[in-house]
Every structure is written in structure tokens, then in C-alpha cells.
C-alpha positions as CSV (number, residue, x, y, z in Angstrom):
1,M,-0.4,-12.5,-16.0
2,K,2.1,-9.9,-17.6
3,N,5.4,-8.2,-16.7
4,Y,5.4,-4.3,-16.6
5,A,7.9,-1.6,-15.7
6,V,6.6,1.5,-14.3
7,I,9.2,4.1,-13.6
8,G,8.6,6.5,-11.1
9,A,5.9,4.8,-9.1
10,S,6.3,6.0,-5.8
11,S,3.4,8.7,-5.9
12,G,1.0,10.4,-8.2
13,I,-0.1,9.1,-11.5
14,G,3.0,6.4,-11.4
15,K,1.8,4.8,-8.0
16,A,-2.0,4.4,-9.2
17,I,-0.9,3.0,-12.6
18,K,1.5,0.4,-10.2
19,D,-1.6,-0.2,-8.0
20,Q,-4.0,-1.2,-10.8
21,L,-1.5,-3.7,-12.5
22,L,-0.9,-5.2,-8.9
23,A,-4.3,-5.3,-8.2
24,E,-4.8,-7.3,-11.6
25,G,-2.2,-9.9,-10.9
26,H,0.3,-8.8,-13.0
27,N,4.3,-8.7,-12.3
28,V,5.5,-5.1,-11.8
29,Y,8.8,-3.4,-11.7
30,A,8.8,-0.2,-10.0
31,T,11.4,2.6,-9.6
32,Y,11.2,5.5,-7.2
33,L,13.5,8.1,-6.4
34,N,13.1,9.9,-2.7
35,N,10.2,8.0,-1.6
36,N,10.1,4.1,-1.3
37,V,7.8,1.9,-2.7
38,P,6.2,-0.2,-0.2
39,S,7.3,-4.1,-0.7
40,E,3.9,-6.2,-2.2
41,A,3.5,-9.3,-3.9
42,N,4.7,-9.7,-7.4
43,L,6.6,-6.3,-7.0
44,S,10.4,-5.5,-7.6
45,K,11.6,-2.2,-6.9
46,K,14.7,-0.3,-7.3
47,Q,15.8,3.6,-6.7
48,I,17.3,5.2,-9.4
49,D,18.0,8.5,-10.4
50,V,17.1,8.7,-14.2
51,R,19.1,12.1,-14.7
52,S,22.1,10.0,-13.7
53,E,23.7,6.5,-15.1
54,F,21.8,3.5,-13.8
55,T,21.0,-0.3,-14.3
56,L,17.3,-1.5,-14.4
57,D,18.2,-4.7,-13.5
58,L,14.9,-6.1,-15.1
59,S,14.9,-9.8,-14.1
60,F,11.9,-10.8,-16.4
61,N,11.9,-13.0,-19.3
62,Q,10.1,-10.5,-21.3
63,L,8.4,-7.3,-20.7
64,D,5.1,-6.7,-21.8
65,G,5.1,-2.7,-20.7
66,L,6.9,0.0,-19.9
67,V,5.3,3.2,-18.4
68,Y,7.7,6.5,-18.0
69,C,6.2,8.9,-15.3
70,P,9.2,11.5,-13.8
71,G,8.4,14.6,-14.7
72,A,8.4,18.3,-13.3
73,I,6.4,21.6,-13.5
74,N,8.7,24.4,-13.5
75,L,6.6,27.5,-14.3
76,K,8.8,30.7,-14.9
77,P,9.0,33.4,-17.3
78,F,11.3,32.5,-20.1
79,A,13.8,35.6,-19.2
80,R,14.6,34.0,-16.2
81,I,15.1,30.5,-17.1
82,S,18.7,29.5,-18.0
83,A,20.1,27.1,-20.7
84,D,21.2,24.7,-17.9
85,Q,18.0,24.7,-16.6
86,F,16.3,24.0,-20.5
87,I,19.1,21.3,-20.5
88,A,18.3,19.9,-17.0
89,D,14.4,19.8,-17.7
90,Y,14.9,17.9,-21.2
91,E,17.5,15.4,-19.3
92,L,14.2,14.4,-17.1
93,Q,11.4,14.7,-19.2
94,C,12.8,13.1,-22.5
95,V,16.3,11.7,-22.4
96,G,15.5,9.7,-19.1
97,A,12.9,8.2,-21.0
98,V,15.3,7.3,-23.6
99,K,17.6,5.5,-21.5
100,C,14.7,3.4,-19.9
101,I,13.6,2.3,-23.2
102,Q,16.8,1.5,-24.6
103,Q,17.8,-0.8,-21.6
104,A,14.2,-2.4,-21.6
105,L,14.2,-2.9,-25.5
106,P,15.3,-6.3,-25.7
107,L,12.7,-7.4,-23.3
108,L,9.9,-5.8,-25.0
109,K,10.7,-7.2,-28.1
110,K,10.2,-10.5,-27.0
111,S,6.4,-9.8,-26.0
112,E,3.7,-10.6,-28.5
113,D,1.8,-7.7,-27.4
114,A,4.4,-5.1,-25.6
115,S,3.2,-1.2,-25.2
116,I,5.1,1.8,-24.2
117,V,3.5,4.8,-22.5
118,L,5.0,8.3,-22.2
119,F,3.5,11.7,-20.8
120,S,3.2,14.6,-22.6
121,T,1.2,17.7,-21.3
122,V,-1.7,19.7,-22.7
123,A,0.6,22.9,-23.0
124,V,2.5,21.5,-26.0
125,Q,-0.4,22.2,-28.0
126,K,-2.1,25.1,-26.3
127,G,0.5,27.3,-25.8
128,F,0.3,28.8,-21.8
129,N,2.3,31.4,-20.0
130,F,5.4,30.7,-18.2
131,H,5.4,27.0,-19.6
132,S,8.2,27.3,-22.1
133,L,10.4,24.6,-19.8
134,V,7.5,22.0,-19.7
135,S,6.4,22.4,-23.2
136,S,9.7,22.2,-24.8
137,S,10.8,19.2,-23.2
138,K,7.4,17.5,-23.6
139,G,7.2,18.8,-27.2
140,A,10.2,16.5,-27.6
141,V,8.3,13.4,-26.0
142,E,5.8,13.8,-28.7
143,G,8.1,13.7,-31.4
144,L,9.7,10.7,-29.9
145,T,6.6,9.0,-29.4
146,R,5.5,9.0,-33.0
147,A,9.0,8.2,-34.0
148,L,9.5,5.1,-31.9
149,A,6.0,3.9,-32.8
150,A,6.9,4.2,-36.8
151,E,10.4,2.6,-35.7
152,F,9.1,-0.5,-33.6
153,A,6.2,-1.2,-35.7
154,P,4.5,-3.8,-35.8
155,K,6.0,-5.2,-32.5
156,I,5.6,-2.6,-30.0
157,R,3.0,0.1,-29.5
158,V,4.1,3.5,-28.4
159,N,1.5,6.2,-27.2
160,A,1.4,9.2,-25.1
161,I,-0.7,10.7,-22.6
162,A,-1.1,14.7,-22.4
163,P,-3.0,15.6,-19.5
164,S,-4.1,19.1,-18.2
165,L,-3.3,19.8,-14.8
166,T,-3.9,16.8,-12.4
167,D,-4.1,16.6,-8.5
168,T,-0.7,15.0,-8.0
169,P,2.2,16.1,-5.6
170,L,3.8,17.8,-8.7
171,A,1.0,20.0,-8.6
172,E,0.7,20.9,-5.1
173,K,1.7,24.5,-5.4
174,M,-1.3,25.3,-8.1
175,L,-3.7,23.6,-5.8
176,N,-2.8,24.3,-2.5
177,S,-5.7,26.4,-1.7
178,D,-9.6,26.7,-1.9
179,A,-9.2,29.6,-4.2
180,K,-6.7,28.2,-6.4
181,R,-8.2,24.9,-6.5
182,E,-11.5,26.8,-7.9
183,A,-9.8,28.8,-10.1
184,N,-8.0,26.1,-11.9
185,D,-11.2,23.9,-11.7
186,Q,-13.1,26.6,-13.7
187,R,-10.6,27.1,-16.5
188,H,-11.9,23.2,-17.6
189,P,-14.6,22.9,-19.8
190,L,-15.7,19.8,-17.4
191,K,-14.9,22.1,-14.5
192,R,-12.5,20.1,-12.5
193,V,-8.8,19.1,-12.4
194,G,-7.7,15.9,-13.4
195,T,-7.5,13.1,-10.7
196,V,-4.6,10.2,-10.8
197,T,-7.4,7.9,-11.6
198,D,-8.5,9.8,-14.6
199,I,-4.8,9.5,-16.4
200,A,-4.2,5.9,-14.8
201,D,-6.9,4.5,-16.6
202,A,-6.1,5.8,-19.8
203,A,-2.3,4.5,-19.5
204,H,-3.9,1.0,-18.5
205,F,-6.1,1.2,-21.4
206,L,-3.0,1.7,-23.6
207,L,-0.7,-0.9,-21.9
208,S,-3.6,-3.5,-22.2
209,N,-4.2,-5.4,-25.5
210,K,-7.8,-3.5,-25.6
211,S,-5.8,-0.7,-27.4
212,S,-3.9,-3.5,-29.7
213,W,-4.7,-1.5,-32.7
214,V,-3.3,1.6,-31.5
215,S,0.0,3.5,-31.7
216,G,1.6,6.8,-32.2
217,Q,-1.0,8.6,-30.7
218,V,-0.9,11.4,-28.2
219,F,-4.3,11.3,-26.1
220,H,-5.4,14.6,-24.5
221,I,-6.8,13.6,-21.5
222,D,-7.4,17.0,-20.2
223,G,-11.1,17.9,-19.0
224,G,-11.5,19.6,-22.5
225,M,-9.0,22.0,-22.4
226,S,-7.5,21.1,-25.7
227,S,-10.5,21.2,-27.6
228,I,-13.3,23.0,-26.4
229,K,-13.8,26.6,-26.2
230,L,-16.4,27.8,-23.8
């Protein structure tokens, strides 16, 4: 039994990761913003807004893993995005992760095999129209991943997952009709968008000791989008 913190565990990928860890009998500290996380055995929870001041109140003697899941997909033409909107997106996607990691770091250092998992996006490396907000902030997350992996080695591993479009509440506007779903399926070499299980399974691997020789990596779990051209 290990101890994990899942930041943003009320829905989508975060919920799937939380559910997998609980199913294996681990202790999980889960945070949520608007949608409460149902009470379960081995689960502690707290409502926080990562864009504001908060305290995680972790009660573990040590922490074996932390996953940061909060995010946004705001797609707009660059000319219509204010500087304040860029700052707000960066606060959510990157600075929120920094705050959580800084608070959890003393407990992560007490583990013999600690792992941090962050999230980027395929859009950082590919370059898509109207993705300047998310690509900028997630690009910072990729830089943070590699810098922390170097700084925390060999005690704590740090990796990121860069998905393509995944069927979560965040992507609802892009998948809310049969025509949109079919169009987005066909954009991927594997002819479907991702599922929460696709991404949660990758995060689970990175949290486990099966990835004990993996750090500083950005994994593209994206249906072939980043590397295959048909």
C-alpha cells in the first residue's frame, strides 16, 4: 500500500487515476474544485482552487506519488486573447502544479520510489491553429518536467504525458455531436480519440515502480498524432 495525491480528481483523467489507485488498495488524497469526490475507503479529500492560496493538508508520513490534473482547453484566435488570459491559463496549468509540488516535496522526499506526473498536450510539439493559450502554458509544463527531473534525481522521478484529444468533460465542446466526433476520430492515425483509460493507464505506469528507470520524459499518448503522417 502506497500513498498518492491526485490533484483534480473529480472527473475525467484525474477521476480515472484516483479510481485505479483505490482499486489497488492504495491511500489516495484527492482534491476537487466544483464537483465533490464521493467518499470511499482509503480516500481523503479536500476542495481547493489551485489558482488561489490553499493548503493541501496532507496527513501521510510520506507521499509516493503526485499527479496534477487540472487544466483547460480554451481555443481562440491569438488576436482575441488578452495578456491577462495568458496569465490566467499559465496560473492554472503550470503555477498550480508548482504550488502543489512545493507543498508535497518534503513528503515525496521521504519515499524510496516517489513519482510526479504532469500533463502537457500534443499541441506543444505539433502546432495547431487557435492553440496558443494551451500550447504556451503546457510548453512551460514540459520545461518544468525536465528541470525538476534533473533537480530531484535520483530520489524523485518526474515525467509528463502529452495526450491528443481525449473524451473528457474538458473536450465536450469538440465531441458533442456525431459529426464532430467522427471528424476528430479521423484526424488520428489510429482513427479514434483517446479515452480516460488510455491516459490513466499511462499515468499509472509512471506512478508505479515499473517505471523506476524513467524520468524527465514527455510521453505522447496521442493515437499516433505526433509521429505518424498518413
